[in-house]
Backbone as numpy.savetxt, mean C-alpha at the origin, in Angstrom:
# Nx Ny Nz CAx CAy CAz Cx Cy Cz
-24.23 -0.77 -10.20 -22.93 -0.13 -10.08 -21.93 -1.15 -9.51
-20.77 -1.26 -10.12 -19.78 -2.22 -9.64 -18.95 -1.61 -8.51
-18.52 -2.47 -7.60 -17.68 -2.05 -6.50 -16.25 -1.86 -7.03
-15.60 -0.73 -6.69 -14.21 -0.54 -7.12 -13.36 -1.66 -6.54
-12.36 -2.07 -7.26 -11.51 -3.17 -6.80 -10.05 -2.79 -6.87
-9.29 -3.42 -6.00 -7.83 -3.25 -6.02 -7.24 -4.36 -6.88
-5.94 -4.25 -7.17 -5.23 -5.29 -7.91 -4.10 -5.81 -7.05
-3.84 -7.10 -7.16 -2.68 -7.69 -6.49 -1.48 -7.48 -7.39
-0.32 -7.23 -6.77 0.88 -6.91 -7.54 2.08 -7.61 -6.89
3.01 -8.07 -7.72 4.21 -8.70 -7.19 5.18 -7.62 -6.69
6.14 -8.02 -5.90 7.15 -7.09 -5.41 7.88 -6.45 -6.59
8.26 -7.26 -7.58 8.99 -6.74 -8.75 8.14 -5.73 -9.52
6.87 -6.04 -9.72 5.99 -5.11 -10.44 5.76 -3.83 -9.63
5.68 -3.96 -8.31 5.51 -2.78 -7.46 6.75 -1.89 -7.58
7.92 -2.51 -7.55 9.17 -1.74 -7.67 9.23 -1.03 -9.03
8.82 -1.74 -10.09 8.80 -1.12 -11.43 7.84 0.06 -11.47
6.66 -0.10 -10.88 5.68 0.98 -10.86 6.21 2.19 -10.10
6.87 1.94 -8.97 7.45 3.03 -8.18 8.56 3.74 -8.97
9.31 3.00 -9.77 10.37 3.58 -10.57 9.84 4.38 -11.75
8.68 3.97 -12.28 8.14 4.57 -13.50 7.30 5.81 -13.25
6.61 5.87 -12.11 5.75 7.02 -11.86 5.63 7.32 -10.38
5.08 8.48 -10.10 4.88 8.88 -8.72 3.72 8.08 -8.15
4.00 7.37 -7.07 2.99 6.54 -6.40 3.02 6.88 -4.91
1.95 6.52 -4.24 1.91 6.58 -2.79 2.11 5.16 -2.29
3.05 4.98 -1.37 3.35 3.67 -0.81 2.96 3.70 0.66
2.16 2.74 1.09 1.66 2.72 2.46 1.96 1.39 3.15
2.51 1.48 4.35 2.84 0.34 5.20 1.78 0.28 6.29
1.04 -0.83 6.36 -0.02 -0.93 7.38 0.35 -1.87 8.53
1.63 -2.18 8.65 2.07 -3.02 9.78 2.05 -2.19 11.06
2.31 -2.81 12.18 2.29 -2.08 13.46 3.45 -1.07 13.50
3.29 -0.08 14.36 4.28 1.01 14.45 5.69 0.56 14.76
5.83 -0.44 15.63 7.17 -0.92 16.00 7.85 -1.58 14.80
7.12 -2.38 14.04 7.69 -3.03 12.85 8.10 -1.99 11.82
7.22 -0.98 11.63 7.53 0.10 10.69 8.79 0.84 11.14
8.89 1.14 12.43 10.05 1.88 12.95 11.34 1.08 12.76
11.27 -0.24 12.92 12.46 -1.09 12.77 12.93 -1.15 11.33
12.00 -1.26 10.38 12.37 -1.35 8.98 11.12 -1.20 8.12
11.26 -0.47 7.02 10.17 -0.33 6.07 10.75 0.01 4.71
9.92 -0.08 3.70 10.34 0.26 2.35 10.57 1.77 2.32
11.72 2.22 1.79 11.98 3.66 1.74 10.84 4.42 1.05
10.43 5.51 1.68 9.37 6.33 1.12 7.97 5.93 1.52
7.84 4.82 2.25 6.51 4.35 2.64 5.98 5.16 3.82
4.71 5.52 3.72 4.01 6.17 4.84 3.47 5.08 5.75
3.46 5.34 7.04 2.89 4.37 7.97 1.42 4.72 8.19
0.55 3.76 7.93 -0.89 3.97 8.13 -1.39 3.03 9.22
-2.09 3.61 10.17 -2.77 2.79 11.17 -4.09 3.47 11.49
-4.81 2.94 12.45 -6.13 3.48 12.78 -6.10 4.95 13.14
-4.98 5.44 13.66 -4.87 6.84 14.05 -4.56 7.78 12.90
-4.00 7.26 11.81 -3.55 8.13 10.72 -4.37 8.02 9.45
-5.27 7.06 9.36 -6.03 6.85 8.13 -6.88 8.06 7.75
-7.56 8.65 8.73 -8.44 9.78 8.44 -7.65 10.95 7.85
-6.51 11.26 8.44 -5.66 12.35 7.94 -5.12 12.00 6.54
-4.73 10.76 6.36 -4.25 10.30 5.06 -5.33 10.50 4.00
-6.56 10.13 4.32 -7.66 10.28 3.36 -7.90 11.74 2.98
-7.69 12.65 3.93 -7.87 14.07 3.65 -6.79 14.59 2.70
-5.57 14.09 2.85 -4.42 14.69 2.15 -3.99 13.93 0.89
-4.37 12.69 0.76 -3.84 11.85 -0.32 -4.33 12.28 -1.70
-3.48 12.09 -2.68 -3.84 12.32 -4.09 -4.47 11.03 -4.59
-5.77 11.04 -4.78 -6.50 9.83 -5.17 -6.31 9.44 -6.62
-5.70 10.33 -7.42 -5.42 10.01 -8.83 -4.10 9.26 -8.97
-3.28 9.33 -7.97 -1.96 8.69 -7.98 -2.12 7.22 -7.55
-1.39 6.29 -8.17 -1.47 4.90 -7.71 -1.09 4.77 -6.23
-1.84 3.95 -5.52 -1.59 3.68 -4.10 -1.20 2.21 -3.97
-0.02 1.97 -3.41 0.49 0.61 -3.21 0.55 0.36 -1.71
-0.10 -0.71 -1.28 -0.20 -1.01 0.15 0.49 -2.35 0.43
1.19 -2.39 1.56 1.75 -3.68 1.99 1.61 -3.86 3.49
1.60 -5.13 3.89 1.55 -5.51 5.30 2.69 -6.49 5.54
2.51 -7.43 6.43 3.57 -8.41 6.71 3.72 -9.43 5.58
2.61 -10.09 5.23 2.66 -11.21 4.28 1.72 -11.07 3.10
1.06 -9.93 2.97 0.18 -9.69 1.82 -1.26 -10.09 2.02
-1.65 -10.38 3.26 -3.04 -10.75 3.54 -3.87 -9.55 3.98
-3.47 -8.90 5.05 -4.21 -7.73 5.57 -4.25 -6.59 4.57
-3.19 -6.49 3.77 -3.15 -5.38 2.80 -4.24 -5.51 1.74
-4.75 -6.72 1.52 -5.81 -6.90 0.52 -7.11 -6.23 1.00
-7.47 -6.41 2.27 -8.69 -5.76 2.76 -8.48 -4.25 2.86
-7.27 -3.84 3.23 -6.98 -2.39 3.27 -7.06 -1.80 1.87
-6.50 -2.50 0.90 -6.54 -2.01 -0.49 -7.97 -1.90 -0.98
-8.80 -2.86 -0.64 -10.21 -2.79 -1.02 -10.88 -1.56 -0.38
-10.58 -1.31 0.87 -11.14 -0.15 1.56 -10.76 1.14 0.82
-9.48 1.28 0.46 -9.04 2.51 -0.22 -9.62 2.61 -1.62
-9.81 1.49 -2.29 -10.45 1.51 -3.61 -11.87 2.06 -3.45
-12.54 1.66 -2.40 -13.91 2.11 -2.14 -13.96 3.59 -1.71
-12.81 4.13 -1.29 -12.74 5.55 -0.89 -12.42 6.46 -2.08
-12.40 5.88 -3.28 -12.24 6.70 -4.47 -10.85 6.80 -5.05
-9.92 5.97 -4.60 -8.59 5.97 -5.19 -8.67 5.29 -6.56
-8.08 5.91 -7.55 -8.20 5.43 -8.93 -7.51 4.08 -9.15
-6.32 3.92 -8.59 -5.56 2.66 -8.74 -5.04 2.26 -7.37
-5.40 1.07 -6.92 -4.93 0.58 -5.62 -4.35 -0.81 -5.81
-3.18 -1.03 -5.22 -2.49 -2.32 -5.32 -2.15 -2.86 -3.94
-2.20 -4.18 -3.81 -1.75 -4.88 -2.61 -0.56 -5.74 -3.03
0.55 -5.60 -2.31 1.75 -6.36 -2.67 1.64 -7.79 -2.17
1.69 -8.74 -3.11 1.67 -10.17 -2.76 2.93 -10.51 -1.96
2.73 -11.16 -0.82 3.87 -11.57 0.01 4.29 -10.49 1.00
3.80 -9.27 0.83 4.05 -8.19 1.77 5.50 -7.84 1.97
5.77 -7.24 3.13 7.11 -6.75 3.45 8.13 -7.88 3.50
7.71 -9.06 3.96 8.66 -10.16 4.08 9.24 -10.54 2.71
8.41 -10.61 1.70 8.91 -10.94 0.35 9.72 -9.76 -0.19
9.26 -8.55 0.05 10.00 -7.36 -0.40 11.43 -7.41 0.17
11.52 -7.67 1.48 12.83 -7.70 2.16 13.72 -8.79 1.59
13.14 -9.94 1.28 13.93 -11.04 0.73 14.40 -10.77 -0.69
13.54 -10.14 -1.50 13.86 -9.94 -2.92 14.64 -8.67 -3.18
14.45 -7.66 -2.35 15.14 -6.39 -2.58 15.99 -6.07 -1.39
């Protein structure tokens, strides 16, 4: 049996996906960074909220995850892929690239 895998996605492709269909967007940065600025519509996920998120999330809907620079979101995306989410993406460059490009 193969391990489910996430896909890496550019900021532009993530924005296109968000525009084209209903997706779940998750910010895994620290709470203070999220409070200061985040992508509109993004849920904040941390160790305290992951369990609740897993209970409530629509696993058939694409899940797009970002962190600061696109590194931590890759392991988080892999975790969610292993939790049964059909499509999971990690944004390359994270919030910093998103902020610069959009």
